[in-house]
Every structure is written in structure tokens, then in C-alpha cells.
NUDO-346742 format. One line per 5 residues: for each residue x, y, z of C-alpha. Coordinates in Angstrom, 1 decimal, always signed. Layout:
N
X/Y/Z; ...
This chain:
245
+6.5/+9.7/+18.1; +7.1/+6.1/+17.1; +10.7/+5.0/+16.4; +10.6/+3.7/+12.8; +13.2/+0.9/+12.9
+12.5/-0.2/+9.3; +13.9/+3.1/+8.0; +17.4/+2.2/+9.0; +17.1/-1.6/+8.5; +14.2/-2.9/+6.4
+15.5/-6.5/+7.0; +14.6/-6.5/+10.7; +12.1/-9.3/+11.3; +11.5/-8.8/+15.1; +12.2/-6.3/+17.9
+11.4/-5.8/+21.5; +9.0/-2.9/+22.1; +6.6/-1.5/+24.7; +3.0/-0.6/+24.4; +2.5/+3.2/+24.7
-1.1/+3.6/+23.7; -4.3/+1.9/+22.8; -6.3/+4.1/+20.4; -10.1/+4.5/+20.8; -10.7/+2.1/+18.0
-8.5/-0.6/+19.5; -5.2/-0.2/+17.7; -1.9/-0.7/+19.5; +0.9/+2.0/+19.5; +4.4/+0.9/+20.4
+7.4/+3.0/+21.3; +9.3/+1.4/+18.4; +8.3/-0.8/+15.5; +9.5/-2.7/+12.5; +6.0/-2.6/+10.9
+5.6/-0.4/+7.9; +2.4/+1.6/+7.9; +0.1/+1.9/+4.9; +1.3/+4.9/+2.8; +2.8/+5.9/-0.6
+1.0/+3.0/-2.3; +2.6/+0.4/-0.1; +0.3/-1.6/+2.2; +0.9/-1.8/+5.9; +2.7/-4.8/+7.3
+1.0/-7.8/+9.0; +2.4/-10.0/+11.6; +2.0/-10.5/+15.4; +2.9/-9.1/+18.8; +4.1/-11.7/+21.3
+3.0/-10.9/+24.9; +5.2/-11.7/+28.0; +3.4/-15.1/+28.5; +4.0/-16.1/+24.9; +0.5/-15.4/+23.6
+0.5/-14.0/+20.1; -1.7/-11.1/+19.1; -2.3/-11.2/+15.3; -1.8/-7.8/+13.5; -4.1/-7.4/+10.5
-2.5/-4.2/+9.2; -0.5/-1.1/+10.3; -1.5/+2.5/+9.8; -0.7/+6.1/+10.6; -3.5/+7.2/+13.0
-5.4/+10.2/+11.7; -2.7/+10.8/+9.1; +0.0/+11.5/+11.7; +3.2/+10.5/+9.9; +5.2/+10.5/+13.2
+3.1/+7.7/+14.7; +2.3/+4.1/+13.7; -0.4/+1.9/+15.2; -0.9/-1.8/+14.8; -4.5/-2.9/+14.0
-5.3/-6.3/+15.7; -7.3/-9.0/+13.8; -10.9/-9.1/+14.9; -11.5/-10.6/+18.3; -7.9/-10.3/+19.5
-7.4/-9.4/+23.2; -5.6/-6.1/+23.6; -2.4/-5.8/+25.7; -2.2/-3.5/+28.7; -0.5/-0.1/+28.9
+3.3/-0.2/+29.2; +3.3/-4.0/+28.5; +6.5/-5.3/+26.9; +6.0/-7.2/+23.6; +8.0/-8.7/+20.8
+6.9/-7.4/+17.4; +7.3/-9.9/+14.5; +6.4/-9.1/+10.9; +5.2/-11.5/+8.2; +8.6/-11.5/+6.6
+7.8/-13.4/+3.4; +5.0/-10.9/+2.6; +7.2/-7.9/+3.5; +10.1/-9.1/+1.3; +7.8/-9.4/-1.7
+6.6/-5.9/-1.1; +10.2/-4.7/-0.8; +11.1/-6.3/-4.1; +8.2/-4.9/-5.9; +8.6/-1.4/-4.5
+12.2/-1.2/-5.7; +11.1/-2.6/-9.0; +8.6/+0.2/-9.4; +11.4/+2.8/-8.9; +13.2/+1.2/-11.8
+9.9/+1.2/-13.8; +9.9/+5.0/-13.4; +13.3/+5.0/-15.0; +12.5/+3.1/-18.1; +9.2/+5.0/-18.5
+10.6/+8.6/-18.1; +7.3/+10.3/-17.5; +5.7/+12.0/-14.5; +4.0/+9.6/-12.1; +0.4/+10.2/-11.3
-0.2/+7.3/-8.9; +0.8/+3.8/-8.0; +0.1/+0.7/-5.9; +2.2/-2.2/-4.6; +1.0/-5.8/-4.0
+2.8/-9.0/-3.1; +2.9/-10.4/-6.7; +2.4/-7.3/-8.8; +2.5/-3.5/-8.8; +1.5/-0.6/-11.1
+2.4/+3.0/-11.8; +0.2/+5.6/-13.5; +2.1/+7.9/-15.9; +1.3/+11.2/-17.5; +2.0/+9.5/-20.9
+0.0/+10.5/-24.0; +1.0/+7.5/-26.0; +2.1/+3.9/-25.3; +5.8/+3.5/-26.5; +6.1/+1.2/-29.4
+9.3/-0.5/-28.1; +7.8/-2.3/-25.1; +9.9/-5.5/-25.5; +13.1/-3.3/-25.5; +11.8/-1.4/-22.4
+11.2/-4.7/-20.5; +14.7/-5.8/-21.5; +16.2/-2.6/-20.2; +14.3/-3.0/-17.0; +15.5/-6.5/-16.4
+19.1/-5.5/-17.3; +19.0/-2.9/-14.4; +17.7/-5.6/-12.1; +20.4/-8.1/-13.2; +23.1/-5.4/-12.9
+22.9/-5.7/-9.1; +22.7/-1.9/-8.4; +23.1/-1.2/-4.6; +20.0/+0.4/-3.0; +20.7/+2.9/-0.2
+19.0/+5.7/+1.7; +20.1/+9.2/+2.5; +18.5/+12.3/+4.0; +18.2/+15.9/+3.0; +16.5/+18.8/+4.8
+13.0/+20.0/+3.9; +14.6/+23.1/+2.5; +17.0/+21.1/+0.2; +13.9/+19.1/-1.0; +12.2/+22.4/-1.9
+15.3/+23.6/-3.7; +15.4/+20.4/-5.8; +11.9/+19.8/-7.2; +13.4/+17.7/-10.0; +13.8/+14.8/-7.5
+10.1/+14.4/-7.2; +8.6/+12.1/-9.9; +5.1/+11.9/-8.4; +2.6/+14.6/-9.4; -0.1/+13.8/-6.8
+1.8/+12.2/-3.9; +4.2/+14.7/-2.3; +7.2/+13.5/-0.3; +6.7/+13.4/+3.5; +7.8/+16.8/+4.6
+7.3/+18.8/+7.8; +9.6/+16.8/+10.0; +12.7/+18.7/+9.1; +14.2/+16.1/+6.7; +13.2/+13.9/+3.8
+14.5/+10.4/+3.0; +15.8/+9.7/-0.5; +16.3/+6.2/-2.0; +19.3/+5.9/-4.3; +19.6/+2.9/-6.8
+23.2/+2.9/-7.9; +23.6/+5.6/-10.6; +20.2/+4.7/-12.1; +17.7/+6.6/-9.8; +17.3/+8.9/-6.9
+14.0/+10.0/-5.5; +12.2/+10.7/-2.1; +10.5/+7.7/-0.6; +9.6/+6.5/+2.9; +9.0/+2.8/+1.9
+11.0/-0.3/+2.4; +13.4/-1.6/-0.2; +15.8/-4.4/-1.0; +19.6/-3.9/-0.6; +20.4/-4.8/-4.2
+18.4/-4.8/-7.4; +19.4/-8.5/-8.1; +17.1/-9.5/-5.2; +14.1/-8.3/-7.2; +14.2/-11.2/-9.7
+13.0/-11.3/-13.3; +10.1/-8.9/-14.2; +7.4/-8.8/-16.8; +5.5/-5.8/-18.1; +1.7/-6.4/-17.9
-1.1/-4.6/-19.6; -1.1/-0.9/-20.1; -4.5/+0.7/-19.6; -5.8/+4.1/-20.6; -7.0/+6.0/-17.5
-7.5/+9.5/-19.0; -6.6/+11.6/-22.0; -2.9/+11.4/-21.2; -2.9/+9.0/-18.2; -1.6/+5.4/-18.7
-1.5/+2.7/-16.1; +1.4/+0.3/-16.5; +1.2/-3.0/-14.7; +4.3/-4.9/-13.5; +4.6/-8.5/-12.4
+7.2/-10.9/-11.1; +8.1/-13.2/-14.0; +9.3/-15.9/-11.7; +10.1/-16.4/-8.0; +13.8/-16.6/-7.0
+13.0/-19.5/-4.7; +14.3/-18.2/-1.5; +14.5/-15.1/+0.6; +17.6/-13.8/+2.4; +18.4/-15.2/+5.8
């Protein structure tokens, strides 16, 4: 198993670690990592591993090998020399990219509040995101919805995580908003993300500490993706100009 440091502190930018495996396709497994692996609509982190002599090893993405949610491997950029077994490294993420993904991921949780429909899919990018809803008709009050969304952002709701057991998750199906993506279960416990008194749902992704860090949002186009499926796009309306130290 890999120790997922980002689950307890998504603001960590670097950590000491040790190589525990090199997969057959050349990915690097560490005993602990701050890199988030591609899952739940959030892309894997990029960054680098610093070797003992200071040489950087560029990481192009991060994944769960063979769908194993207890492990994370770091995929080097093409042509990068691989480290040796048990080699100590310093793992560093591309923080500016990660912070944008954190902001948008938290923003999409709020989008699921102002659009109170079951979620059928979603995706997160650095400058935009989208959720698919089981929504037969597009609401007529989109300007008011956008205003409510930005009011929740500006309210500065604290964002925190908590854990419940798999059994508690099964006993509380109302916490699950996603119809097709089920919360990661099978490890004995499930992580919940709470946004003040506005939202609570299972999620393994990375989030900001406070909704005020998200910045102003703008609703994008709404596409019809089926008889009752609507894809709602969300964008950052402006950049806040700085990221936390």
C-alpha cells in the first residue's frame, strides 16, 4: 500500500519518500506520496522526483496501477531514466496546476448543490470543469443559479474531511450524488468532504480549505447528452492572482 499524504493535507508540495517498486511498464511506486492519482474525474498530478544527486525525474501523470486503489504509481515523462529500488527521493508536485484542480473540484461540489439533480458524470480541468446531471429540462433561472453559486463561494465555507465505515456508507445511500461513479469502498472506511452546512458527500479528491479560495465562477454552456441528461460546464470567471504560500 502507498501512504496517501494528500488525503490528510492537500497543501503539501513536497515530501521525502523511497522507491518501493518499478512496474513492468516503467512507472515508479513510492512508499508515500503527495501525488493524486487519476480517479473520480480528477486528473493525476504532475511534477518531479528529485534523486539523491539532485537530478530531477519528470512525472507526466500519476495513476492507480491495474485499478488498485491502495497503490499509486508515478509515470515518468518519455525518456526519463528510472531510479533504483529502495532509492530515496524527494517528490514535488506542480503546485500551481494542483491548486487550480483543487479549486475546481470544490467548485463542482457546490455546483451539485445549486443543481439538485443526480450526477451521472463529471470531469475536472485546470481552468474548467463539468458535471452531467439527470436533469430533464434546463432551469429557466440560470442567472439566479450562478448568483447563488458565487454567494456560496464568497461565504467562505470551511471545507473539511471526515471518515465513516463502509457499513455506515451503505446505511446512508442519500450521501451519494453520483449515479455511475460509486464511492471508493472495500478498504473499511470512506472519506467524506464537508463544505460548511452546504454539502456533504463521499470523495477521495483534493480540495481547498475554504470556498473563498475558489474565486468567481461562471456557468458555461449546457449541452443535451441524452433524453434526460444535461452536461453543465463551469469556468473560473477570473483568476485570484495568487495561490496560498
